[in-house]
C-alpha positions in Angstrom: -12.9 29.5 -4.8 -12.5 26.0 -5.8 -15.1 24.9 -3.3 -17.6 27.4 -4.7 -16.9 26.3 -8.3 -17.2 22.6 -7.2 -20.6 23.4 -5.7 -21.8 25.2 -8.8 -20.4 22.2 -11.0 -22.3 19.7 -8.9 -25.6 21.6 -9.5 -25.2 21.5 -13.2 -26.8 18.8 -15.4 -24.6 16.2 -17.1 -25.3 17.9 -20.4 -23.9 21.2 -19.0 -21.0 19.5 -17.4 -20.1 17.7 -20.6 -20.5 21.0 -22.7 -18.1 22.9 -20.4 -15.5 20.1 -20.0 -15.9 18.8 -23.6 -15.7 22.4 -24.9 -12.4 22.9 -23.2 -11.0 19.5 -24.5 -12.3 20.1 -28.0 -10.8 23.5 -28.1 -7.5 22.2 -26.9 -7.6 19.4 -29.5 -8.6 21.8 -32.2 -5.7 24.1 -31.5 -3.2 21.2 -31.4 -4.7 19.5 -34.6 -5.1 22.8 -36.4 -1.5 23.8 -35.7 -0.1 20.4 -36.7 -2.1 20.4 -40.0 -1.2 24.0 -40.8 2.5 23.2 -40.1 2.4 20.1 -42.4 0.7 22.1 -45.1 3.4 24.8 -45.0 6.1 22.3 -44.9 4.9 20.4 -47.8 4.1 23.5 -50.0 7.4 25.1 -49.2 9.3 21.9 -49.9 7.6 21.3 -53.3 8.0 25.0 -54.2 11.7 25.0 -53.3 12.4 21.7 -55.1 10.8 23.1 -58.3 12.6 26.4 -58.1 15.9 24.8 -57.2 15.7 22.4 -60.1 14.9 25.2 -62.5 17.7 27.3 -61.1 20.3 24.5 -61.2 19.9 24.2 -64.9 21.3 27.8 -65.3 23.7 28.0 -62.3 25.4 24.6 -62.3 27.1 25.0 -65.7 28.4 28.5 -64.8 29.8 27.5 -61.4 31.8 24.4 -62.3 35.1 26.6 -61.6 34.3 26.4 -57.9 35.4 22.8 -57.9 39.0 23.9 -58.1 38.9 27.5 -56.8 37.1 29.7 -54.3 36.0 32.3 -56.7 34.1 32.7 -60.1 35.6 34.0 -63.1 34.4 37.5 -64.3 32.7 35.8 -67.3 30.8 33.4 -65.1 29.9 36.3 -62.6 28.5 38.4 -65.6 26.6 35.4 -66.9 24.9 34.8 -63.6 23.9 38.4 -63.4 22.2 38.0 -66.8 20.4 34.9 -65.7 18.9 36.7 -62.8 18.1 39.8 -64.8 16.6 38.1 -68.0 14.7 34.9 -66.8 11.1 34.9 -65.5 12.3 33.1 -62.4 15.1 35.6 -61.9 12.5 38.4 -61.8 11.2 36.8 -58.6 14.7 36.3 -57.1 15.6 39.5 -55.2 19.2 38.4 -54.3 21.5 35.4 -54.2 24.7 34.1 -52.7 27.0 31.3 -53.6 28.7 29.6 -50.6 31.9 27.6 -50.4 32.7 25.3 -47.4 33.3 27.0 -44.1 30.6 29.7 -44.6 32.6 31.6 -47.2 30.6 33.8 -49.6 32.3 33.6 -53.0 29.6 35.4 -55.1 26.5 37.4 -54.3 24.2 40.0 -55.7 25.2 42.2 -52.7 28.9 42.8 -53.2 29.3 44.0 -49.5 29.3 40.3 -48.3 31.7 38.9 -50.8 34.7 37.2 -49.2 33.1 37.2 -45.8 32.5 34.2 -43.7 29.3 33.6 -41.7 28.2 30.9 -39.2 27.0 27.8 -41.0 23.4 27.4 -40.3 21.2 24.2 -40.3 19.8 24.9 -43.8 23.3 25.4 -45.2 24.5 22.2 -43.7 21.7 20.3 -45.2 22.5 21.7 -48.6 26.1 20.6 -48.3 24.7 17.2 -47.5 23.0 17.2 -51.0 19.4 18.3 -49.8 17.4 21.2 -51.0 16.3 23.3 -48.0 14.0 26.2 -47.7 12.4 28.4 -45.2 10.9 31.9 -44.9 13.4 34.5 -44.0 13.7 35.1 -40.2 14.9 38.5 -39.1 18.1 38.6 -37.0 20.6 36.6 -39.1 23.6 38.7 -40.1 24.0 37.1 -43.6 20.4 38.1 -44.6 20.1 41.5 -42.9 19.8 43.3 -46.3 17.0 40.9 -47.4 15.0 41.1 -44.2 15.1 44.9 -44.5 13.1 44.8 -47.7 9.8 44.1 -45.8 8.8 41.4 -48.3 7.8 37.8 -47.5 10.9 36.0 -48.9 11.5 32.3 -49.3 15.2 31.5 -48.6 16.2 28.5 -50.7 19.5 26.5 -50.4 20.3 24.3 -53.3 23.6 22.2 -53.8 25.7 22.8 -56.8 27.2 19.5 -58.1 30.3 18.8 -60.1 28.9 17.6 -63.5 31.2 14.5 -64.0 31.3 13.3 -60.3 28.0 14.6 -58.7 30.1 16.0 -55.8 28.7 19.0 -54.0 31.2 21.7 -54.9 29.2 24.9 -53.6 25.7 25.9 -52.4 23.6 28.6 -54.0 21.3 30.5 -51.7 18.7 32.8 -53.3 15.8 34.8 -52.0 12.6 34.5 -53.9 9.7 37.0 -53.6 7.1 34.7 -51.9 4.2 37.3 -51.7 1.9 35.0 -53.8 3.1 31.9 -52.0 2.5 33.5 -48.6 -0.9 34.5 -49.6 -1.8 31.0 -50.8 -0.3 29.5 -47.7 -2.4 31.8 -45.5 -5.5 31.0 -47.4 -4.7 27.2 -47.3 -4.1 27.5 -43.5 -7.3 29.4 -43.0 -9.3 26.7 -44.8 -7.5 24.0 -42.8 -8.4 25.7 -39.5 -11.9 26.1 -40.6 -12.1 22.5 -41.7 -10.7 21.3 -38.3 -13.1 23.7 -36.4 -16.1 22.4 -38.4 -15.1 18.7 -37.7 -14.6 19.3 -34.1 -17.8 21.2 -33.8 -19.7 18.4 -35.5 -18.1 15.8 -33.2 -18.9 17.9 -30.2 -22.5 18.5 -31.2 -23.0 14.8 -31.9 -21.5 13.8 -28.5 -23.4 16.6 -26.8 -26.7 15.4 -28.3 -26.1 11.9 -27.0 -25.1 13.1 -23.6 -28.1 15.6 -23.4 -30.5 12.8 -24.2 -28.9 10.6 -21.4 -28.9 13.6 -19.1 -32.6 14.2 -19.7 -33.3 10.5 -19.0 -31.3 10.5 -15.8 -32.9 13.7 -14.8 -36.4 12.3 -15.3 -35.3 9.2 -13.4 -33.9 11.2 -10.5 -37.1 13.2 -10.3 -39.2 10.0 -10.3 -36.9 8.6 -7.7 -37.2 11.8 -5.6 -41.0 11.6 -5.8 -40.9 7.9 -4.8 -38.6 8.6 -1.9 -40.9 11.4 -0.7 -43.8 9.1 -0.9 -41.9 6.3 0.8 -40.8 8.8 3.6 -44.5 9.9 4.1 -45.5 6.3 4.1 -42.8 5.4 6.6 -43.8 8.4 8.8 -47.4 7.1 8.6 -46.4 3.6 9.5 -44.3 4.9 12.4 -47.3 6.8 13.7 -49.5 3.8 13.3 -46.9 1.5 15.0 -46.7 4.0 17.9 -50.4 4.0 18.2 -50.5 0.2 18.1 -47.7 0.0 20.7 -49.6 2.6 22.9 -52.8 0.6 22.6 -50.9 -2.6 23.3 -49.4 -1.1 26.3 -52.7 0.2 27.6 -54.3 -3.3 26.9 -51.5 -4.9 28.8 -51.8 -2.5 31.7 -55.6 -3.1 31.8 -55.0 -6.8 31.7 -52.6 -6.7 34.6 -55.0 -4.6 36.5 -57.8 -7.3 35.9 -55.3 -10.0 36.8 -54.3 -8.2 39.9 -58.0 -7.8 40.8 -58.6 -11.4 40.0 -55.7 -12.6 42.1 -56.9 -10.5 45.1 -60.5 -11.8 44.6 -59.3 -15.4 44.5 -57.2 -14.9 47.6 -59.8 -13.0 49.6 -62.8 -14.9 48.3 -62.7 -18.7 47.4 -59.4 -19.3 49.2 -60.8 -18.0 52.5 -64.0 -19.9 52.1 -62.2 -23.1 51.3 -60.0 -22.5 54.5 -63.1 -22.0 56.5 -64.7 -25.2 55.1 -61.5 -27.1 56.0 -61.7 -25.9 59.6 -65.3 -26.8 59.9 -64.6 -30.3 58.6 -61.9 -30.8 61.0 -64.4 -30.1 63.9 -66.8 -32.7 62.6 -64.2 -35.5 62.9 -65.2 -36.4 66.6 -67.9 -39.0 66.9 -67.5 -40.5 63.4 -66.8 -44.0 62.7 -63.7 -45.1 60.7 -65.3 -45.3 57.4 -66.7 -41.8 57.6 -63.5 -40.4 58.9 -61.7 -41.8 55.8 -64.2 -40.1 53.6 -63.7 -36.8 55.6 -59.9 -37.2 55.2 -60.3 -37.4 51.3 -62.5 -34.2 51.4 -60.0 -32.4 53.5 -57.2 -33.4 51.0 -59.2 -32.2 48.1 -60.0 -28.9 49.9 -56.1 -28.4 50.6 -55.3 -29.2 46.9 -57.9 -26.7 45.9 -56.5 -24.0 48.3 -53.0 -24.7 46.9 -54.2 -24.3 43.3 -56.0 -21.1 44.0 -53.0 -19.6 45.9 -50.8 -20.7 43.0 -53.0 -19.0 40.4 -53.4 -16.0 42.6 -49.6 -15.7 43.0 -49.0 -16.1 39.3 -51.4 -13.5 38.1 -50.9 -10.9 40.9 -48.4 -8.1 40.5 -46.9 -6.1 43.3 -46.6 -2.3 43.4 -43.6 -1.6 41.2 -44.5 2.0 39.9 -42.0 3.6 42.3 -39.1 1.1 41.6 -36.3 1.5 39.1 -35.4 -1.4 36.8 -32.5 -2.5 39.1 -34.8 -2.6 42.1 -37.4 -4.6 40.2 -34.8 -7.2 39.1 -33.2 -7.4 42.6 -36.6 -7.8 44.3 -37.6 -10.6 42.0 -34.2 -12.4 42.5 -34.7 -12.3 46.2 -38.2 -13.6 46.0 -37.2 -16.4 43.8 -34.3 -17.2 46.2 -36.7 -17.2 49.1 -39.2 -19.4 47.3 -36.9 -21.9 45.6 -33.8 -21.8 47.6 -31.7 -21.2 44.4 -29.2 -18.3 44.3 -29.5 -15.8 41.5 -26.6 -13.7 40.2 -27.8 -10.1 39.4 -25.8 -7.9 37.1 -27.4 -4.5 37.0 -25.9 -1.0 37.4 -28.5 1.8 38.0 -26.2 4.4 36.3 -27.1 4.9 32.7 -30.5 3.0 32.8 -33.3 5.0 31.4 -36.7 5.7 33.1 -39.4 3.2 32.1 -43.1 3.8 31.9 -45.7 1.5 33.5 -46.1 -0.9 30.6 -42.3 -1.4 30.2 -41.9 -2.0 33.9 -44.6 -4.6 33.8 -43.0 -6.2 30.9 -39.6 -6.2 32.7 -41.2 -7.8 35.8 -43.0 -10.5 33.9 -40.0 -11.3 31.8 -37.7 -11.9 34.8 -40.4 -13.6 36.7 -41.1 -16.1 33.9 -37.4 -16.5 33.0 -36.5 -17.5 36.6 -39.4 -19.7 37.0 -38.6 -21.4 33.7 -34.9 -21.8 34.6 -36.0 -23.4 38.0 -38.4 -25.8 36.5 -36.4 -27.0 33.4 -32.8 -26.2 34.6 -33.1 -27.2 38.2 -32.2 -23.7 39.2 -28.5 -24.2 38.3 -26.4 -21.1 37.5 -29.3 -18.7 37.2 -28.4 -15.1 36.4 -30.1 -11.9 35.4 -28.2 -9.2 33.5 -29.7 -5.8 32.6 -27.8 -3.2 30.5 -28.3 -0.6 27.8 -26.7 -1.4 24.5 -27.1 0.9 21.4 -29.9 2.9 22.9 -32.0 -0.2 23.8 -32.6 -2.0 27.1 -31.2 -5.5 26.9 -32.3 -8.0 29.5 -30.9 -11.5 29.8 -32.1 -14.3 32.0 -29.6 -17.2 32.0 -29.2 -20.7 33.6 -26.8 -23.6 33.4 -29.4 -26.3 32.7 -29.9 -28.6 29.7 -31.0 -25.6 27.5 -34.0 -25.5 25.2 -35.1 -28.7 23.4 -37.0 -28.8 20.3 -39.7 -26.6 21.9 -40.1 -24.7 25.1 -42.1 -26.7 27.8 -45.5 -25.2 28.7 -46.0 -23.3 32.0 -47.2 -25.3 34.8 -47.5 -22.8 37.5 -50.2 -20.3 36.4 -47.8 -17.9 34.8 -48.0 -16.4 31.4 -45.6 -18.7 29.5 -42.9 -17.8 26.8 -45.6 -17.2 24.2 -47.4 -14.7 26.3 -44.0 -13.0 27.0 -43.2 -12.8 23.3 -46.5 -11.1 22.7 -46.1 -8.7 25.5 -42.4 -7.7 24.4 -43.3 -7.4 20.7 -46.4 -5.3 21.5 -44.0 -2.7 23.0 -41.8 -2.7 19.8 -39.2 -5.0 21.4 -37.5 -8.3 20.4 -37.8 -11.6 22.2 -35.2 -14.2 21.7 -34.5 -17.6 23.1 -31.4 -19.9 22.6 -28.8 -22.1 24.1 -25.7 -20.6 25.7 -22.3 -21.6 24.1 -21.1 -23.2 27.4 -24.4 -24.9 28.1 -27.7 -23.6 29.5 -30.5 -21.6 28.2 -30.9 -17.8 27.8 -33.9 -15.6 27.4 -33.2 -12.2 25.9 -35.3 -9.2 25.5 -34.3 -6.1 23.6 -36.6 -3.2 24.4 -36.4 0.2 22.7 -36.5 3.0 25.2 -36.7 6.7 25.0 -38.7 6.7 21.7 -41.5 9.0 21.1 
């Protein structure tokens, strides 16, 4: 249930969330503040009413009760005078009953003669009156000493007023009288109603003002969210469009690289089968012309033969650099292993190969060609500039990409990579080839010395 409520809550606007949460808080605050204000109003009104009534009554009762300073009962004359006070005065008309208390909860005089001489538990209000304070409260049902008054069914104000000895001011007794508080109760109810209404109006005004501010902010945030959503949608569409363009560019680059490799392969074959063969034939024919020539002409013939051999060597080097063996049926590890063995046979330098076929993805023709050229150029570069020391090729898959490292233990890269001298493609050509397939080409020095070429090629992408 809480999960369902939270989902619904999350779908609401900030203004609605504030209205619900703020409404609960404001209602609780209104109840607390309203109750506190109503209680303070009742307390103040009852206290002022009781003080005024007690002061008025004391002017009549105190002179008639001075006998209680020495005895626990009133004289018949004093009792009759008290009856006349409550019967003949305007205030007495509102007093429905009275009791006069001595210490220990003893009732020494009362309008209800059935409680005369009885002792009752001393309540809080009676204790305060013995301490010299006027205390008052509305009659609460259940107390034994006011059972008769509670049975009247009227709102009665129970007032306790101390009776003091005239010459010393000592409290000698306490008079308790029950005043008909129908008018007072109605006035209190009206005052409480007005206080509750005032509190409710103030809280409503505060809540409305705050809600208006939050509603404006919520509308602004909602508009910004909608604008951001539109922008995100546009960015997503643009990103998808760019991705499609990137894939098209990469596909075109791969096809161009494959076409270039095909042209280079054909060029290498043509150089090997055409000019190289013709130059070889010319060298053989020149060798047959050596007989019968004088020393000067033989020297010229030797120079021509040397030039022909240099030309044949250059043509074979170019042919070897641009030609590409058949690698379509080989997996990546077989390509790397074959290049390492060919480099070892050609240069005499050992090459460490770290490649496990398990987990390696299948590569397309363009990716295999890129892999071949990268290893070929990396080993050649390490042999030329690093003297073939500590050469290694490491191939692995990391984070969904094919990572190829060609390393050596030579002096490392200087301020710039040296140009290719053997008819190869060079590092710049490798970078273009790798980046055309969406990969990353990096060069750097190894921490322990030596150089490293690194290629990170995304694989398995549509």
